[in-house]
C-alpha positions as CSV (number, residue, x, y, z in Angstrom):
1,X,85.9,95.7,91.1
2,X,89.6,96.7,91.2
3,X,90.3,100.2,92.7
4,X,93.5,102.2,92.6
5,X,94.6,105.6,93.9
6,X,97.1,107.3,91.5
7,X,100.1,109.2,92.9
8,X,101.0,112.6,91.5
9,X,104.2,111.2,89.9
10,X,102.0,109.0,87.7
11,X,99.9,111.9,86.5
12,X,102.9,114.2,86.0
13,X,104.7,111.5,84.0
14,X,101.7,111.2,81.7
15,X,101.3,115.0,81.4
16,X,105.0,115.8,80.7
17,X,105.8,112.8,78.5
18,X,108.8,112.0,80.5
19,X,111.0,108.8,80.3
20,X,108.3,106.7,82.0
21,X,105.2,108.0,80.2
22,X,104.9,105.1,77.8
23,X,104.8,102.6,80.7
24,X,102.3,104.9,82.5
25,X,100.1,105.1,79.4
26,X,100.1,101.3,79.1
27,X,99.3,100.8,82.8
28,X,96.5,103.3,82.7
29,X,95.1,101.8,79.5
30,X,95.1,98.3,81.2
31,X,93.3,99.7,84.2
32,X,90.7,101.3,81.9
33,X,90.3,98.1,80.0
34,X,89.4,96.1,83.1
35,X,87.0,98.8,84.3
36,X,89.0,99.7,87.3
37,X,87.9,102.6,89.4
38,X,90.6,105.2,89.5
39,X,91.0,107.7,92.3
40,X,93.2,110.7,93.0
41,X,93.3,112.3,96.4
42,X,92.7,116.0,97.0
43,X,96.3,116.3,97.9
44,X,97.4,114.9,94.5
45,X,94.8,117.0,92.7
46,X,96.2,120.1,94.4
47,X,99.8,119.2,93.6
48,X,99.0,118.9,89.9
49,X,97.1,122.2,89.9
50,X,99.9,124.0,91.7
51,X,102.3,122.8,89.1
52,X,100.0,123.9,86.3
53,X,99.6,127.3,87.9
54,X,103.4,127.8,88.0
55,X,103.7,127.4,84.2
56,X,104.6,130.9,82.8
57,X,103.7,130.3,79.2
58,X,99.9,130.8,78.7
59,X,99.7,128.4,75.8
60,X,101.6,125.7,77.7
61,X,99.4,126.3,80.8
62,X,96.2,125.9,78.7
63,X,97.6,122.8,77.1
64,X,98.4,121.3,80.6
65,X,94.9,122.2,81.8
66,X,93.3,120.6,78.8
67,X,95.4,117.5,79.1
68,X,94.8,117.1,82.8
69,X,91.0,117.6,82.4
70,X,90.9,115.2,79.5
71,X,92.8,112.5,81.4
72,X,90.5,112.8,84.4
73,X,87.3,112.7,82.4
74,X,88.3,110.0,79.9
75,X,89.3,107.6,82.7
76,X,86.4,108.5,84.9
77,X,88.8,109.5,87.7
78,X,87.2,110.4,91.0
79,X,88.8,112.9,93.3
80,X,88.5,111.8,96.9
81,X,89.6,113.2,100.3
C-alpha cells in the first residue's frame, strides 16, 4: 500500500483554488484511485484550522470548514501525530 503525508500547502491550495489547485486535485484524485492511505500531521491540521479561524466572514468561514471536513472524509485522511 502506498502512503503519503500531505503538507499544509497542498490542502490550502485545494481549499483556496489557487493557481496550483487543478494539479493538486489531479494528484489527490490519482492517490485516491490507487487506494493510497493519506495522512496529515497534527501540525498541518492545526495550521489549517488556525487559518480557518482567522477568516472574518462567517459565511466564508463555514464554507472553509465544510470544504476541509469534506476533503478529509471523502479521501479517508487520517490525522497523525
